[in-house]
Backbone as CSV, one residue per row, in Angstrom:
resi,resn,N_x,N_y,N_z,CA_x,CA_y,CA_z,C_x,C_y,C_z
1,UNK,-3.757,-10.322,5.931,-3.569,-8.899,5.681,-2.611,-8.316,6.699
2,UNK,-1.572,-7.639,6.225,-0.551,-7.087,7.104,-0.827,-5.605,7.344
3,UNK,-1.098,-5.237,8.580,-1.308,-3.825,8.944,-0.156,-3.305,9.770
4,UNK,1.027,-3.861,9.547,2.247,-3.297,10.109,3.127,-2.829,8.970
5,UNK,4.152,-2.045,9.295,5.053,-1.568,8.239,4.589,-0.252,7.635
6,UNK,4.853,-0.095,6.352,4.558,1.173,5.663,3.704,0.884,4.432
7,UNK,2.573,1.583,4.349,1.696,1.512,3.193,1.668,2.882,2.538
8,UNK,1.750,2.892,1.226,1.744,4.167,0.496,0.337,4.530,0.062
9,UNK,-0.130,5.734,0.402,-1.421,6.212,-0.124,-1.203,6.760,-1.527
10,UNK,-1.652,6.020,-2.522,-1.286,6.319,-3.903,-2.165,7.390,-4.521
11,UNK,-1.560,8.275,-5.319,-2.369,9.254,-6.054,-3.077,8.599,-7.239
12,UNK,-4.191,9.166,-7.621,-4.907,8.730,-8.811,-4.440,9.556,-10.012
13,UNK,-3.942,8.915,-11.078,-3.526,9.708,-12.243,-4.710,10.242,-13.058
14,UNK,-4.592,11.481,-13.488,-5.556,12.065,-14.397,-4.811,12.599,-15.610
15,UNK,-5.450,12.545,-16.772,-4.789,12.993,-17.994,-5.097,14.459,-18.270
16,UNK,-4.662,14.930,-19.450,-4.835,16.339,-19.798,-6.289,16.733,-19.977
17,UNK,-7.175,15.751,-20.120,-8.614,16.030,-20.250,-9.345,15.888,-18.916
18,UNK,-8.571,15.705,-17.839,-9.116,15.589,-16.483,-9.853,14.259,-16.293
19,UNK,-9.449,13.239,-17.036,-10.055,11.913,-16.926,-9.091,10.950,-16.221
20,UNK,-9.653,9.971,-15.520,-8.823,8.956,-14.881,-7.957,8.273,-15.944
21,UNK,-6.668,8.157,-15.666,-5.712,7.625,-16.627,-5.188,6.281,-16.113
22,UNK,-5.835,5.189,-16.538,-5.453,3.863,-16.052,-4.109,3.402,-16.618
23,UNK,-3.728,3.908,-17.768,-2.419,3.542,-18.328,-1.302,4.072,-17.434
24,UNK,-1.429,5.323,-17.027,-0.447,5.879,-16.104,-0.474,5.151,-14.762
25,UNK,-1.675,4.798,-14.323,-1.785,4.087,-13.044,-1.033,2.769,-13.087
26,UNK,-1.249,2.004,-14.121,-0.590,0.683,-14.219,0.927,0.833,-14.278
27,UNK,1.393,1.842,-15.003,2.832,2.059,-15.122,3.433,2.441,-13.763
28,UNK,2.755,3.302,-13.021,3.250,3.720,-11.715,3.193,2.579,-10.715
29,UNK,2.134,1.769,-10.787,1.981,0.658,-9.858,3.148,-0.318,-9.963
30,UNK,3.650,-0.536,-11.159,4.779,-1.472,-11.312,5.997,-0.975,-10.539
31,UNK,6.184,0.327,-10.506,7.297,0.897,-9.733,7.092,0.651,-8.243
32,UNK,5.884,0.936,-7.753,5.639,0.793,-6.321,5.654,-0.672,-5.883
33,UNK,5.149,-1.545,-6.723,5.140,-2.970,-6.380,6.560,-3.506,-6.263
34,UNK,7.485,-2.945,-7.024,8.877,-3.378,-6.963,9.601,-2.867,-5.735
35,UNK,8.976,-1.979,-4.977,9.567,-1.415,-3.770,9.302,-2.330,-2.566
36,UNK,9.932,-2.057,-1.421,9.711,-2.901,-0.240,8.480,-2.532,0.567
37,UNK,7.612,-1.675,0.073,6.434,-1.257,0.831,5.565,-2.466,1.231
38,UNK,4.976,-2.373,2.418,4.097,-3.443,2.901,2.837,-3.544,2.058
39,UNK,2.322,-2.399,1.653,1.075,-2.401,0.899,0.732,-1.025,0.398
40,UNK,-0.529,-0.867,-0.021,-0.947,0.332,-0.717,-2.363,0.710,-0.309
41,UNK,-2.613,2.019,-0.301,-3.948,2.564,-0.066,-4.328,3.365,-1.293
42,UNK,-5.473,3.060,-1.869,-5.951,3.830,-3.016,-7.275,4.509,-2.645
43,UNK,-7.570,5.581,-3.364,-8.827,6.317,-3.188,-8.957,6.929,-1.808
44,UNK,-7.829,7.354,-1.276,-7.839,8.113,-0.038,-7.738,9.604,-0.339
45,UNK,-7.242,10.361,0.636,-7.082,11.804,0.424,-6.098,12.076,-0.709
46,UNK,-4.935,11.414,-0.675,-3.944,11.600,-1.716,-4.407,11.048,-3.059
47,UNK,-5.382,10.150,-3.026,-5.972,9.632,-4.251,-7.060,10.527,-4.833
48,UNK,-7.320,11.674,-4.207,-8.321,12.634,-4.680,-9.703,12.011,-4.834
49,UNK,-9.995,11.042,-3.953,-11.280,10.321,-4.072,-12.477,11.243,-3.930
50,UNK,-12.339,12.310,-3.177,-13.452,13.237,-3.023,-13.823,13.965,-4.286
51,UNK,-12.978,13.874,-5.307,-13.244,14.530,-6.589,-13.656,13.526,-7.657
52,UNK,-13.950,12.282,-7.260,-14.268,11.216,-8.218,-15.652,10.666,-7.973
53,UNK,-16.257,10.115,-9.052,-17.547,9.465,-8.874,-17.339,7.973,-8.648
54,UNK,-18.429,7.276,-8.311,-18.298,5.876,-7.935,-17.794,4.991,-9.087
55,UNK,-18.238,5.275,-10.305,-17.806,4.459,-11.441,-16.297,4.591,-11.644
56,UNK,-15.768,5.809,-11.509,-14.324,6.014,-11.636,-13.572,5.273,-10.527
57,UNK,-14.091,5.375,-9.320,-13.446,4.692,-8.204,-13.385,3.194,-8.428
58,UNK,-14.475,2.621,-8.907,-14.501,1.170,-9.137,-13.487,0.764,-10.199
59,UNK,-13.316,1.562,-11.226,-12.340,1.247,-12.270,-10.929,1.262,-11.709
60,UNK,-10.640,2.189,-10.820,-9.320,2.264,-10.218,-9.057,1.050,-9.323
61,UNK,-10.070,0.646,-8.558,-9.905,-0.536,-7.701,-9.646,-1.770,-8.547
62,UNK,-10.426,-1.933,-9.592,-10.283,-3.121,-10.446,-8.901,-3.178,-11.080
63,UNK,-8.429,-2.038,-11.605,-7.123,-2.005,-12.260,-5.984,-2.246,-11.276
64,UNK,-6.128,-1.707,-10.076,-5.077,-1.854,-9.073,-5.017,-3.288,-8.569
65,UNK,-6.169,-3.863,-8.259,-6.211,-5.234,-7.749,-5.612,-6.224,-8.767
66,UNK,-5.777,-5.936,-10.043,-5.246,-6.828,-11.079,-3.725,-6.892,-11.066
67,UNK,-3.077,-5.846,-10.540,-1.609,-5.815,-10.527,-0.997,-6.093,-9.158
68,UNK,-1.658,-5.674,-8.095,-1.090,-5.871,-6.756,-1.194,-7.346,-6.384
69,UNK,-0.074,-7.992,-6.119,-0.122,-9.453,-5.840,-0.689,-9.750,-4.459
70,UNK,-1.190,-10.968,-4.324,-1.636,-11.427,-3.016,-0.435,-11.380,-2.054
71,UNK,-0.700,-11.016,-0.825,0.369,-10.866,0.136,0.814,-9.424,0.330
72,UNK,0.464,-8.544,-0.634,0.690,-7.116,-0.447,-0.675,-6.497,-0.147
73,UNK,-0.784,-5.888,1.005,-2.064,-5.369,1.465,-2.589,-4.261,0.550
74,UNK,-3.844,-4.358,0.150,-4.502,-3.334,-0.640,-5.730,-2.833,0.104
75,UNK,-5.671,-1.570,0.513,-6.771,-0.934,1.236,-7.395,0.109,0.333
76,UNK,-8.722,0.160,0.329,-9.452,1.078,-0.558,-10.237,2.079,0.283
77,UNK,-10.105,3.341,-0.038,-10.905,4.361,0.611,-12.362,4.232,0.208
78,UNK,-13.236,4.198,1.203,-14.672,4.008,0.925,-15.514,5.060,1.632
79,UNK,-14.917,6.116,2.109,-15.666,7.135,2.825,-16.588,7.917,1.906
80,UNK,-17.823,8.106,2.343,-18.797,8.948,1.649,-19.518,9.775,2.724
81,UNK,-20.340,10.694,2.308,-21.016,11.538,3.285,-22.174,10.832,3.980
82,UNK,-22.906,9.990,3.265,-24.004,9.287,3.927,-23.562,7.895,4.348
83,UNK,-24.212,7.379,5.365,-23.913,6.020,5.822,-24.245,5.003,4.742
84,UNK,-25.367,5.175,4.079,-25.788,4.239,3.038,-24.790,4.201,1.879
85,UNK,-24.336,5.390,1.429,-23.383,5.421,0.322,-22.028,4.822,0.739
86,UNK,-21.644,5.056,1.976,-20.391,4.467,2.465,-20.486,2.952,2.510
87,UNK,-21.608,2.444,2.982,-21.813,0.995,3.031,-21.767,0.395,1.634
88,UNK,-22.373,1.074,0.664,-22.353,0.559,-0.701,-20.930,0.581,-1.266
89,UNK,-20.184,1.650,-0.974,-18.816,1.745,-1.467,-17.939,0.645,-0.851
90,UNK,-18.141,0.365,0.430,-17.373,-0.683,1.087,-17.687,-2.050,0.465
91,UNK,-18.948,-2.294,0.186,-19.348,-3.559,-0.435,-18.724,-3.714,-1.805
92,UNK,-18.773,-2.654,-2.625,-18.187,-2.736,-3.965,-16.679,-2.963,-3.894
93,UNK,-16.013,-2.255,-2.974,-14.568,-2.419,-2.849,-14.200,-3.849,-2.475
94,UNK,-14.976,-4.416,-1.536,-14.734,-5.809,-1.154,-14.947,-6.761,-2.313
95,UNK,-15.993,-6.538,-3.069,-16.301,-7.404,-4.203,-15.245,-7.301,-5.299
96,UNK,-14.583,-6.140,-5.385,-13.542,-5.932,-6.396,-12.156,-6.362,-5.915
97,UNK,-12.059,-6.876,-4.681,-10.801,-7.452,-4.241,-10.041,-6.710,-3.183
98,UNK,-10.610,-5.647,-2.598,-9.919,-4.953,-1.511,-9.707,-5.882,-0.322
99,UNK,-8.579,-5.738,0.346,-8.350,-6.481,1.587,-9.061,-5.831,2.754
100,UNK,-9.244,-4.538,2.694,-9.923,-3.774,3.743,-10.341,-2.440,3.147
101,UNK,-11.206,-1.723,3.861,-11.605,-0.384,3.455,-11.230,0.619,4.534
102,UNK,-10.883,1.809,4.083,-10.536,2.922,4.958,-11.665,3.942,4.865
103,UNK,-12.289,4.259,5.997,-13.494,5.074,5.979,-13.265,6.365,6.766
104,UNK,-13.199,7.466,6.035,-13.044,8.777,6.671,-14.316,9.179,7.381
105,UNK,-14.197,10.125,8.288,-15.370,10.655,8.983,-16.192,11.507,8.015
106,UNK,-17.522,11.367,7.993,-18.353,12.321,7.238,-18.140,13.724,7.804
107,UNK,-18.275,14.742,6.951,-17.904,16.061,7.444,-18.785,17.202,6.934
108,UNK,-19.703,16.926,6.023,-20.505,18.035,5.480,-21.310,18.700,6.594
109,UNK,-21.921,17.896,7.470,-22.648,18.431,8.611,-21.767,18.284,9.858
110,UNK,-20.605,18.880,9.801,-19.589,18.606,10.816,-20.034,18.941,12.233
111,UNK,-20.862,19.970,12.403,-21.266,20.341,13.756,-22.143,19.273,14.403
112,UNK,-22.716,18.384,13.590,-23.593,17.335,14.123,-22.897,15.965,14.198
113,UNK,-21.610,15.948,13.871,-20.875,14.686,13.920,-20.353,14.419,15.327
114,UNK,-21.278,14.104,16.228,-20.924,13.776,17.611,-20.335,12.362,17.671
115,UNK,-19.781,12.028,18.805,-19.243,10.676,18.969,-20.317,9.630,18.768
116,UNK,-21.513,9.861,19.324,-22.589,8.883,19.167,-22.973,8.720,17.685
117,UNK,-23.021,9.823,16.957,-23.361,9.766,15.534,-22.311,8.978,14.764
118,UNK,-21.047,9.248,15.042,-19.957,8.563,14.339,-19.907,7.082,14.701
119,UNK,-20.155,6.773,15.945,-20.177,5.360,16.358,-21.264,4.603,15.593
120,UNK,-22.440,5.203,15.508,-23.532,4.562,14.777,-23.177,4.395,13.292
121,UNK,-22.588,5.430,12.725,-22.183,5.389,11.314,-21.214,4.240,11.055
122,UNK,-20.151,4.173,11.811,-19.135,3.162,11.570,-19.634,1.748,11.874
123,UNK,-20.423,1.605,12.913,-20.950,0.273,13.214,-21.853,-0.234,12.087
124,UNK,-22.671,0.652,11.541,-23.553,0.263,10.463,-22.750,-0.165,9.227
125,UNK,-21.721,0.603,8.896,-20.871,0.259,7.761,-20.163,-1.077,7.991
126,UNK,-19.602,-1.240,9.187,-18.860,-2.457,9.489,-19.756,-3.682,9.522
127,UNK,-21.007,-3.514,9.970,-21.949,-4.639,9.997,-22.146,-5.245,8.597
128,UNK,-22.164,-4.411,7.575,-22.455,-4.903,6.244,-21.248,-5.078,5.337
129,UNK,-20.079,-4.619,5.789,-18.917,-4.683,4.908,-18.386,-6.108,4.781
130,UNK,-18.094,-6.565,3.556,-17.562,-7.909,3.381,-16.081,-8.011,3.729
131,UNK,-15.426,-6.884,3.961,-14.004,-6.866,4.330,-13.824,-5.977,5.582
132,UNK,-12.713,-6.145,6.286,-12.502,-5.346,7.499,-12.487,-3.839,7.220
133,UNK,-12.829,-3.086,8.244,-12.934,-1.633,8.172,-11.848,-1.003,9.027
134,UNK,-11.204,0.034,8.477,-10.291,0.885,9.235,-10.913,2.265,9.354
135,UNK,-10.909,2.821,10.549,-11.349,4.188,10.760,-10.284,5.130,10.192
136,UNK,-10.713,6.324,9.795,-9.799,7.294,9.217,-10.089,8.647,9.838
137,UNK,-9.148,9.133,10.637,-9.297,10.406,11.337,-8.322,11.420,10.737
138,UNK,-8.858,12.450,10.104,-8.036,13.490,9.481,-8.672,14.835,9.763
139,UNK,-8.572,15.267,10.998,-9.270,16.453,11.474,-8.881,17.705,10.695
140,UNK,-7.611,17.819,10.315,-7.152,19.001,9.595,-7.875,19.176,8.272
141,UNK,-8.306,18.071,7.649,-8.997,18.137,6.373,-10.510,18.186,6.519
142,UNK,-11.045,17.460,7.507,-12.490,17.319,7.611,-13.129,18.252,8.646
143,UNK,-12.350,18.701,9.602,-12.920,19.470,10.702,-13.681,18.630,11.695
144,UNK,-13.602,17.316,11.574,-14.272,16.368,12.457,-13.206,15.506,13.115
145,UNK,-13.384,15.204,14.395,-12.398,14.397,15.086,-13.051,13.182,15.732
146,UNK,-12.415,12.035,15.528,-12.801,10.815,16.240,-12.060,10.792,17.561
147,UNK,-12.778,10.919,18.667,-12.140,10.987,19.968,-11.785,9.580,20.464
148,UNK,-10.776,9.497,21.321,-10.328,8.176,21.783,-11.428,7.323,22.401
149,UNK,-12.387,7.919,23.130,-13.443,7.096,23.718,-14.349,6.485,22.645
150,UNK,-14.595,7.228,21.562,-15.376,6.677,20.450,-14.609,5.583,19.737
151,UNK,-13.315,5.786,19.547,-12.477,4.761,18.912,-12.456,3.495,19.764
152,UNK,-12.329,3.664,21.074,-12.315,2.505,21.964,-13.618,1.720,21.849
153,UNK,-14.752,2.418,21.754,-16.025,1.740,21.580,-16.083,0.992,20.256
154,UNK,-15.632,1.645,19.187,-15.677,1.024,17.861,-14.702,-0.143,17.740
155,UNK,-13.595,-0.088,18.463,-12.592,-1.154,18.383,-13.135,-2.483,18.897
156,UNK,-14.235,-2.441,19.624,-14.839,-3.697,20.110,-15.606,-4.425,19.006
157,UNK,-15.866,-3.746,17.895,-16.590,-4.369,16.784,-15.672,-5.355,16.069
158,UNK,-16.156,-6.542,15.800,-15.316,-7.592,15.230,-14.781,-7.240,13.844
159,UNK,-15.470,-6.369,13.104,-15.041,-6.057,11.741,-14.362,-4.697,11.631
160,UNK,-14.067,-4.063,12.757,-13.293,-2.816,12.750,-11.927,-3.140,13.343
161,UNK,-10.902,-3.132,12.484,-9.620,-3.724,12.875,-8.518,-2.732,13.144
162,UNK,-8.737,-1.458,12.830,-7.671,-0.501,13.037,-8.100,0.877,12.582
163,UNK,-7.124,1.797,12.531,-7.411,3.154,12.093,-6.158,3.820,11.589
164,UNK,-6.365,4.815,10.738,-5.311,5.738,10.352,-5.552,7.062,11.069
165,UNK,-4.558,7.493,11.842,-4.624,8.769,12.539,-3.643,9.703,11.846
166,UNK,-4.194,10.711,11.157,-3.346,11.596,10.349,-2.777,12.774,11.114
167,UNK,-3.237,13.003,12.326,-2.705,14.110,13.105,-1.299,13.834,13.598
168,UNK,-0.607,14.894,13.980,0.771,14.779,14.474,0.876,14.886,15.988
169,UNK,-0.268,14.888,16.681,-0.272,14.950,18.145,0.022,13.554,18.706
170,UNK,1.225,13.355,19.158,1.652,12.033,19.623,0.929,11.637,20.901
171,UNK,0.588,12.614,21.734,-0.187,12.310,22.941,-1.551,11.740,22.600
172,UNK,-2.199,12.333,21.599,-3.501,11.821,21.148,-3.361,10.414,20.592
173,UNK,-2.317,10.203,19.778,-2.110,8.882,19.201,-1.841,7.841,20.302
174,UNK,-1.058,8.241,21.307,-0.779,7.323,22.418,-2.073,6.966,23.171
175,UNK,-2.976,7.921,23.302,-4.255,7.620,23.956,-5.053,6.609,23.140
176,UNK,-5.049,6.754,21.818,-5.754,5.807,20.959,-5.220,4.385,21.151
177,UNK,-3.917,4.275,21.231,-3.273,2.963,21.390,-3.585,2.389,22.765
178,UNK,-3.512,3.230,23.776,-3.724,2.770,25.151,-5.164,2.325,25.397
179,UNK,-6.120,2.930,24.684,-7.532,2.685,24.951,-8.152,1.615,24.040
180,UNK,-7.347,1.037,23.151,-7.870,0.012,22.240,-7.165,-1.312,22.470
181,UNK,-7.783,-2.421,22.073,-7.176,-3.741,22.320,-5.852,-3.912,21.567
182,UNK,-5.040,-4.841,22.015,-3.721,-5.063,21.436,-3.789,-5.370,19.941
183,UNK,-4.816,-6.093,19.511,-4.927,-6.459,18.123,-5.439,-5.362,17.194
184,UNK,-5.880,-4.256,17.778,-6.385,-3.118,16.992,-5.194,-2.296,16.521
185,UNK,-5.037,-2.145,15.223,-3.854,-1.500,14.655,-4.056,-0.005,14.454
186,UNK,-3.217,0.789,15.065,-3.223,2.241,14.861,-2.039,2.596,13.971
187,UNK,-2.323,3.178,12.815,-1.298,3.554,11.856,-1.199,5.068,11.787
188,UNK,0.034,5.557,11.775,0.271,6.987,11.660,0.090,7.433,10.223
189,UNK,-0.547,8.581,10.051,-0.666,9.178,8.734,0.222,10.388,8.552
190,UNK,1.144,10.586,9.501,2.000,11.766,9.462,3.457,11.374,9.242
191,UNK,3.971,11.692,8.055,5.371,11.388,7.787,6.334,12.233,8.611
192,UNK,5.861,13.368,9.116,6.749,14.231,9.889,6.981,13.707,11.307
193,UNK,6.098,12.862,11.803,6.226,12.334,13.169,6.199,10.802,13.196
194,UNK,6.583,10.173,12.092,6.470,8.724,11.983,7.276,8.000,13.058
195,UNK,8.505,8.380,13.254,9.342,7.708,14.256,8.746,7.847,15.643
196,UNK,8.306,9.043,15.984,7.683,9.249,17.307,6.439,8.397,17.459
197,UNK,5.652,8.265,16.393,4.453,7.427,16.450,4.819,5.972,16.690
198,UNK,5.862,5.492,16.048,6.297,4.097,16.273,6.726,3.895,17.709
199,UNK,7.428,4.868,18.260,7.853,4.788,19.667,6.653,4.780,20.615
200,UNK,5.567,5.427,20.186,4.349,5.462,21.005,3.507,4.204,20.868
201,UNK,3.897,3.319,19.917,3.186,2.049,19.774,2.413,1.858,18.492
202,UNK,2.513,2.816,17.536,1.846,2.650,16.249,2.401,1.414,15.551
203,UNK,1.533,0.710,14.831,1.953,-0.515,14.143,2.630,-0.218,12.810
204,UNK,2.534,0.997,12.338,3.148,1.375,11.081,2.605,2.706,10.623
205,UNK,2.692,2.950,9.310,2.251,4.237,8.798,1.661,4.147,7.416
206,UNK,0.742,5.055,7.125,0.219,5.275,5.783,0.677,6.682,5.420
207,UNK,1.791,6.776,4.720,2.542,8.023,4.607,2.640,8.482,3.160
208,UNK,2.240,9.722,2.884,2.317,10.250,1.519,3.753,10.195,0.994
209,UNK,4.710,10.513,1.854,6.112,10.568,1.427,6.654,9.196,1.075
210,UNK,5.982,8.122,1.507,6.499,6.781,1.215,6.378,6.402,-0.259
211,UNK,5.472,7.070,-0.985,5.412,6.840,-2.416,6.616,7.405,-3.147
212,UNK,7.231,8.412,-2.540,8.438,9.021,-3.073,9.703,8.306,-2.615
213,UNK,9.769,8.002,-1.340,10.963,7.426,-0.735,10.605,6.178,0.076
214,UNK,10.187,5.122,-0.604,9.761,3.928,0.113,10.858,3.285,0.949
215,UNK,12.074,3.266,0.432,13.176,2.631,1.169,13.465,3.370,2.466
216,UNK,13.455,4.687,2.414,13.730,5.469,3.618,12.663,5.261,4.684
217,UNK,11.396,5.262,4.249,10.307,5.064,5.206,10.347,3.674,5.822
218,UNK,10.617,2.664,5.004,10.742,1.304,5.528,11.956,1.184,6.441
219,UNK,13.024,1.950,6.140,14.200,1.909,6.992,13.863,2.429,8.399
220,UNK,13.107,3.496,8.483,12.711,4.013,9.792,11.923,2.957,10.548
221,UNK,10.971,2.311,9.865,10.172,1.281,10.516,11.028,0.123,11.010
222,UNK,11.903,-0.375,10.177,12.740,-1.522,10.548,13.696,-1.171,11.684
223,UNK,14.306,-0.018,11.623,15.244,0.395,12.673,14.513,0.548,14.010
224,UNK,13.309,1.136,13.981,12.554,1.289,15.216,12.169,-0.071,15.788
225,UNK,11.768,-0.988,14.907,11.403,-2.339,15.368,12.606,-3.052,15.971
226,UNK,13.805,-2.779,15.458,15.019,-3.383,16.017,15.575,-2.597,17.207
227,UNK,14.855,-1.566,17.615,15.230,-0.707,18.752,16.554,0.017,18.515
228,UNK,16.822,0.298,17.284,17.983,1.102,16.929,17.497,2.545,16.763
229,UNK,17.109,3.114,17.901,16.358,4.356,17.908,17.155,5.549,17.400
230,UNK,18.430,5.612,17.728,19.233,6.749,17.299,19.322,6.798,15.777
231,UNK,19.519,5.641,15.166,19.599,5.580,13.698,18.232,5.908,13.065
232,UNK,17.173,5.363,13.656,15.832,5.628,13.122,15.513,7.125,13.209
233,UNK,15.874,7.742,14.297,15.598,9.167,14.465,16.416,10.001,13.488
234,UNK,17.632,9.564,13.182,18.442,10.270,12.206,17.781,10.233,10.817
235,UNK,17.232,9.079,10.460,16.506,8.969,9.195,15.255,9.824,9.214
236,UNK,14.570,9.874,10.336,13.358,10.713,10.442,13.709,12.182,10.239
237,UNK,14.799,12.631,10.840,15.208,14.030,10.662,15.516,14.322,9.196
238,UNK,16.096,13.361,8.528,16.408,13.531,7.119,15.150,13.593,6.258
239,UNK,14.152,12.833,6.644,12.905,12.758,5.876,12.007,13.961,6.109
240,UNK,12.180,14.628,7.222,11.221,15.640,7.682,10.952,16.748,6.675
241,UNK,11.947,17.393,6.066,11.622,18.500,5.144,10.742,18.062,3.975
242,UNK,11.058,16.924,3.370,10.271,16.471,2.222,8.877,16.038,2.654
243,UNK,8.772,15.386,3.828,7.459,14.972,4.328,6.573,16.193,4.540
244,UNK,7.129,17.268,5.026,6.348,18.490,5.213,5.891,19.063,3.866
245,UNK,6.763,19.046,2.893,6.443,19.649,1.593,5.283,18.937,0.894
246,UNK,5.222,17.595,1.017,4.180,16.858,0.281,2.943,16.601,1.120
247,UNK,2.878,17.152,2.315,1.672,17.023,3.124,1.087,18.407,3.384
248,UNK,1.460,19.019,4.487,0.907,20.327,4.822,1.400,21.429,3.862
249,UNK,2.522,21.194,3.207,3.075,22.219,2.336,2.306,22.362,1.025
250,UNK,2.626,21.512,0.062,2.037,21.649,-1.274,0.930,20.633,-1.543
251,UNK,0.684,19.708,-0.636,-0.424,18.766,-0.765,-0.328,17.891,-1.990
252,UNK,-1.489,17.463,-2.498,-1.542,16.529,-3.607,-0.820,17.067,-4.853
253,UNK,-1.006,18.339,-5.234,-0.244,18.836,-6.392,1.264,18.734,-6.193
254,UNK,1.723,18.981,-4.964,3.147,18.853,-4.696,3.627,17.407,-4.755
255,UNK,2.807,16.495,-4.245,3.167,15.082,-4.301,3.282,14.614,-5.741
256,UNK,2.320,14.994,-6.579,2.365,14.575,-7.964,3.567,15.179,-8.704
257,UNK,3.882,16.439,-8.386,5.042,17.066,-9.009,6.329,16.383,-8.562
258,UNK,6.422,16.055,-7.278,7.623,15.396,-6.761,7.794,14.004,-7.360
259,UNK,6.694,13.286,-7.511,6.761,11.965,-8.134,7.271,12.071,-9.582
260,UNK,6.810,13.070,-10.300,7.277,13.229,-11.678,8.771,13.517,-11.717
261,UNK,9.253,14.293,-10.743,10.687,14.563,-10.647,11.476,13.284,-10.411
262,UNK,10.845,12.292,-9.797,11.495,11.012,-9.552,11.215,9.986,-10.647
263,UNK,10.606,10.458,-11.728,10.390,9.581,-12.866,9.112,8.782,-12.820
264,UNK,8.186,9.149,-11.922,6.901,8.465,-11.813,5.813,9.447,-12.218
265,UNK,5.316,9.279,-13.440,4.346,10.220,-13.997,2.922,9.790,-13.612
266,UNK,2.294,10.558,-12.735,0.906,10.278,-12.350,-0.018,11.410,-12.808
267,UNK,0.404,12.111,-13.822,-0.462,13.107,-14.426,-0.696,14.335,-13.551
268,UNK,-1.796,14.991,-13.835,-2.135,16.260,-13.193,-3.111,16.041,-12.047
269,UNK,-3.160,16.973,-11.089,-4.233,16.922,-10.103,-5.568,17.230,-10.792
270,UNK,-6.652,16.735,-10.188,-7.969,16.978,-10.785,-8.503,18.345,-10.343
271,UNK,-9.059,19.056,-11.272,-9.653,20.346,-10.944,-10.786,20.160,-9.931
272,UNK,-10.935,21.102,-9.003,-10.368,22.437,-8.999,-8.917,22.559,-8.500
273,UNK,-8.278,21.451,-8.090,-6.869,21.541,-7.714,-6.047,21.973,-8.923
274,UNK,-5.041,22.749,-8.665,-4.177,23.256,-9.713,-2.809,22.580,-9.621
275,UNK,-2.096,22.448,-10.744,-0.740,21.897,-10.668,0.168,22.751,-9.781
276,UNK,1.162,22.115,-9.226,2.099,22.849,-8.382,2.791,23.944,-9.207
277,UNK,2.947,25.141,-8.663,3.597,26.222,-9.418,5.093,25.942,-9.589
278,UNK,5.693,26.675,-10.500,7.113,26.470,-10.790,7.980,26.655,-9.555
279,UNK,7.626,27.622,-8.716,8.413,27.863,-7.512,8.401,26.651,-6.604
280,UNK,7.247,25.989,-6.494,7.150,24.792,-5.650,7.988,23.661,-6.230
281,UNK,7.991,23.530,-7.532,8.756,22.456,-8.170,10.242,22.632,-7.902
282,UNK,10.706,23.872,-7.919,12.123,24.134,-7.623,12.444,23.717,-6.182
283,UNK,11.568,24.057,-5.252,11.796,23.684,-3.847,11.792,22.163,-3.695
284,UNK,10.841,21.494,-4.340,10.769,20.037,-4.278,12.007,19.399,-4.891
285,UNK,12.473,19.951,-5.988,13.654,19.417,-6.659,14.867,19.536,-5.734
286,UNK,14.998,20.642,-5.046,16.100,20.830,-4.114,16.021,19.846,-2.954
287,UNK,14.818,19.627,-2.443,14.656,18.685,-1.331,14.996,17.265,-1.746
288,UNK,14.570,16.881,-2.945,14.866,15.538,-3.444,16.344,15.357,-3.720
289,UNK,16.998,16.419,-4.221,18.418,16.340,-4.535,19.265,16.128,-3.295
290,UNK,18.777,16.583,-2.155,19.524,16.438,-0.912,19.277,15.087,-0.234
291,UNK,18.400,14.308,-0.826,18.049,13.028,-0.214,18.387,11.900,-1.170
292,UNK,19.468,11.232,-0.922,19.878,10.114,-1.766,19.189,8.869,-1.248
293,UNK,18.288,8.313,-2.059,17.564,7.102,-1.656,18.536,5.960,-1.435
294,UNK,18.370,5.250,-0.331,19.239,4.137,0.005,18.523,2.847,-0.295
295,UNK,19.156,1.953,-0.991,18.557,0.668,-1.320,18.531,-0.214,-0.091
296,UNK,17.333,-0.802,0.162,17.205,-1.641,1.369,18.014,-2.914,1.203
């Protein structure tokens, strides 16, 4: 399993009846598989997993695993609110062919999610998971933060192999890297600060914008790895406006609208999310028009 490079967090397609659309999923997957991306993450935040039930999630895993070839990393989001439900989701994902699971912090009782509570939660999940576990810290969405000392403690677990840090605080990310073993992979979840994260020691990224512009995101990674920092930073500056639009800007509805503009139809966002408004689509179209994808 490769936890370096760029992995795309894929959206889940829904049809006009608000049902999971596996036909659209398979069609979109063929496009992404043909790209140079290292791998894929399904059923994460961009996959709208919080709006899906377990049976729907399992169908998406099964359909995706059937198409993603061996050698391309497939990570499945398995975060749930209870430890028991998370453990069950991790087990099912492993049985359906996931290479690893990505587990967000529980957040419903956010005021009680202390470091000790989160450590116990993740250790219990990792003890029973048939595949490796990645921590998932997305404080802006959950209101819960995995602190570096808790991450350092969890990194000692044999079945916890890395984490996705979605924040853009490079100092925080550098602390995570400094306080964990060399083999523990810290991946950036922020397309707006991807180059800076690589310079700080991140092993790669799980970036929403990479589903739109896989070649550009891989170019930043490769240039940084070759220490061609000026070129990598120039690509990062070019990517920045679009990365902002599909993350903090318009979120999942914006990402789905932008993908459709690029010829990748992943349907509508699931309610209560609403489709991106016309004004947002115009802005996204302008941003895409200014970015000519370069073939790797």
